[in-house]
N, C-alpha and C positions, 0 to 999 in steps of 0.2 A: 662666723658662728656654721659649724659642718650642720651638714643637710638633717633634717629630722627623720627619727627614723620611727615615729608613728606618727596619726593621725590628730591634729590641732584644729577643727575649726572654728572658726571664727565666733567668740561668743557673744549673746544677747543679740537682737531682731533689731535691724534700722528701718525696718516697717512700720514701726509706729512711732509717734510724737507722745516723749513725754514732758510734759507741760501740763502744770497744775489747771483743773477747770475754772473759768470766773464763775460759777454759779453751780448752784446743786441740779439746777434745772437744765437738762440737756438742750440743746438745739439740731435740730432736722435743720442739715444743710441742701438736702435736694429730694424731690418725691417722685417717685413711678408712673410712668406713662399711664394712663387710664380710659378706658370706652365704654360704656355699658349705661346706667341707670346711675343717676347722679346720688353721690354717697361721700362722707368724709375720709380720706386717706390715712387719717391718721387717732389716735386714742391715747390719753392718758391715764396711768394708775398710779399704782404706791404697790411696791414687793410688797408681800406679807411673810410670805417663807417658803418652804417648800416642803413636799409630803408625795405618798406613792400612789400607784394609781395599777390596776390589773387592765391589761387593754389588747384586742386581740392584733397580732401582726400581721396587717394588712398587705405588705412590698411585697408583689411576687417575686422579685429575686432574691428577698431574705432566706437565709437558709432556716432560719425559723417560721417560718410565713405558713401563716395559720393555728398558732400556738398562741396561746396566754404570757405575757412576760409581765412582771414585775418591772413599770417605767418610773422614773424620777420627774415629777413633774414641780414649777413653778404656781405659789398661787397669788395673781396680780389682782387686788381691790380694786375695780373698776366703777366709784359713783359717779352718776350722771354727772355731764358737764353741761354749763351755759352757755349758748350761743350769743356772744352780745355784740358782735359787731361783723361786718364785710369788709373786702380789701379788692382791690383791682388793681393788677397790674398790667405793664405798657413796656417792647422794649423798646431801648433806645441807644442812640451808637454810645452810651457811654455803661451799659447793662441795663439790668429790669428794675426799671422805678415804679413807684407806689401813683397810682393814677388816680383814683377814687379811694375815699373812706365813707362807713355808714357806721354808727356807732349807739346803742340804746340801753337803756338801763336794765342792769340785774335784777331779779327780783331775788338774791341774795344778798342779805344785808351787811354780810363780811368783804363785800367789793369793796366799800370804802377806807378798808386797810391801804387798797391801792390807791395814794389820793391824788395820781396824776389822771384819773379818771372823773370828769364833770358830770354834770345829772343832764340829757336831756328829754324837752320836750315834745308832742307828737309831732309839733306844727316843722321841727326842725327834722326830725327824724325822716320825717317825707319827705321834705323838700332834699336831703342827702340822698336819698333811694330815688327822686327823680333825675338828679344829677349823673348818679351811677348810673342807671338804664338809659340816660342819653348819651353815654363814650363808650357804650360797649362795643361797638364797633374798635376803638382804637385799643382792646383790652387784649393782652396775652392771656391771661389767667385771671381763677378768682380765689381768695383765701378767705378762712372764716375765722374769725379772734373769737376763744371759748375759754373761759377759764372752769379751774378745777373748786369743788366743795368738800375740799379736806374736814372742815366740819362733820361732816357726814359719817367720816371714820372713828378710829380711835386712835389715828397717832399723834393727836395733841398738839395739831396748827389749826389756825383758823385761817391764817392769808392765805385769800386765794392764790393761783400761778396763772397767768397770761399766757397762753399759746396761741402760736399760727398755723391752722390745717389748709390744708390744699382742699377744693371740693373737685372730687375727678366726676367727670360728664365728656359727654362727645362735642358738648361746643360750650361756650361762655354764657349764652342764651342762657340754658337748660342748669348750669351752674347755678347763676342769680335767681331763677324762681324758684330753687329748692332751698337756697338758703333764705332767700325773703319769705317763704313761707311759717320759716324758722326762728326767725327773729324773738331774742328774749326770749325763747324754750328750752328744756332740756334736753339733752342726747344719750341717746345709751348706747352701748357698746355693741348690741345689735345692729345700731345703723352703722358700723365700723365693718365688721366680721359676722365667719360665722365657724361654727365646729371643722375644722380638716385643711382649713385655708395657713397657709404659712406668711410668717410675720415677721417684719425686721424689730428687733428691740435695742432702742437705744436709752443708754443710760450713762452715769457717771461712777464706777469702780468707788473699793471701799479705798478711803485713803490710810496711807501708810506713815506719812511724815517722812524723813529725809533720810534714806538709807543710804548703803556704802556700797561697793560693785559688788562684791558676789552676794546679797539680794536682788539688789536692782538689776542687775545683768546673767546672774549666775555663772561669773566666773569663777573657777579654779582656786583651791588656795595654795597658796605656794608652800616651802619647808619652812616646818616650825622653828628652823635657823633662821631665816630671812632676816634681813639686818630691822628694815622697816618694820616690821610685821608681816603676818600672812595672810591678811585678808586685803592685800592689794593688789594692781595691775602688775605683773611682772614689768614691762615695757613701755612707757606712755609713749613710744615714738622715735624714729631716728634723731642722729643730729641734722641729717638734709631732707625733708626742708626744715627748717629750723623753728617749726609751729606746730603747736596740737590741735591734729584734723581733729574732726567731726566724728569722725567713727571710732573713736576710741571711748572702753568704756569708763565711764565718770560717777562719783556719786551723786547724788542729790534728791527731788524730791521723785517718791514712790505711791501710785494708785491717787484718787480723785483725776483721774482721768477721763476725757469722754469718751465712751469705747461703742459699736457698732457689732451688733451679732445679727446675720444673716439666715434667715430662714428657718424659724422657730415654730412650729408646728401646731396650731392650736386645740388643744385635745378635747375641751369643753368651756361652752358657755353656762353660767349658773347664776339664776336670780336670789338662791336661800344661801347665804353663808354659813345654815346649818348645815349644809350637804358635806363643807369641808373642814370647819372649824375642829383642831382635835380638843379632846380632853384637855379642857384647862387652857383653850387657846394658844397660838403663834409664839413662840417665846420673842421676847422683844418687841414683840405687835401687837397682839391681844387679839382680839376675837374680830373675824368678816363680819361687816354689818348691812352691805349692800351686795349690788353685783361682782362679780367676779368673772375671770378668768382661768385656763389652766393652760399655761405652755409646758409644753415637751422641755425637759433639762435645764438646765439652771439658768438665772439673766446675771448681766453685772449689777453692780450695789449690792448696801448692805438693805436692813427692814426698815420699812419706811422711806424709803426714798421712793421719791417721783419716777416711775418710767413711762418712755414714751412708746406706744407700740406703733408703727409703719406699715401698709401693706409691703412684700417683698418687692425688692427690686431687684433679684436674679430668681424667681423664681417658675421661670417660663416652663420648664419640662418638668414641674413637680406632680407628683398624681394627688389628687386630691379627691379625698373621701372620709364621710366622716366619722371617728374611731369609735371601736364599739368598749364601751367600758363595762366589767363587772365587777367591778370593786374598788372604793376609793379609801385609805386606812386614815382614822378617826386618831388612830393610835395617842397618848400622852407624848409631850414633848419634854416633859418635865424630868425624865427618868424615874 
């Protein structure tokens, strides 16, 4: 083979794992470091759709600074979650392991759809709390078990999803007292973040099924005279080594992947869905009935899918200021 006379960079990216997610509920693999007043470091929500806002550009270094800009935002409905348990972790030679658990009864009747949760009386809860408080010297961190309330939305689902969220605080003792006072109660999105902050959005992308190398990896089509078809990879490897390397683009599953998007700015927190509901509601979602959050740009996944919001892991040098919004579009999306 002669020297190439044109640029032919490697197709596709090797930085993403193309494996179908086991569940539509995204798993959070890590939590940011935090010091300050106790609070939860994550919150679940449901993707409703996108709209537009007119906001003041407050980035000083932007070439359009101090002007009104039309900005696309994603509407995420965030009904209150119920704190139904606490869990402490300890450090062991085999990694981080569970130390103690505390579980309480949820006031939501639909939690019975998750059959693995039993009923707890007040005496057993107090015993669990005493045991956990006595073991805090050995605890590395504290997380809370919360469950969503999809029955408060219009997505058509009633079975709650249970998530484990870390409590950020200066010490495990502060986190324990904060969570103890809120056992069995509702948590609102205002307990988690405020406008102007930067969040990480973790979700499951749209599923596209089994796809070929052109759609899945962006490989260039071959000549129309190619014997085996134009929508193939030209070469899948040399004779030596006589094996198929993992770097070769191949057909397979596309979409329904777990993905994290970093540093999505919070544009607005709202308590009344009528402020953002378009005429006729969001297509394939309906009306927002609970508290909501506006996030700048798009987020992974289709409408109605569960989204987990997390405190930003990489926002150390970000400029934090509450956005100035002058208009939220409520034009009909029906066409």
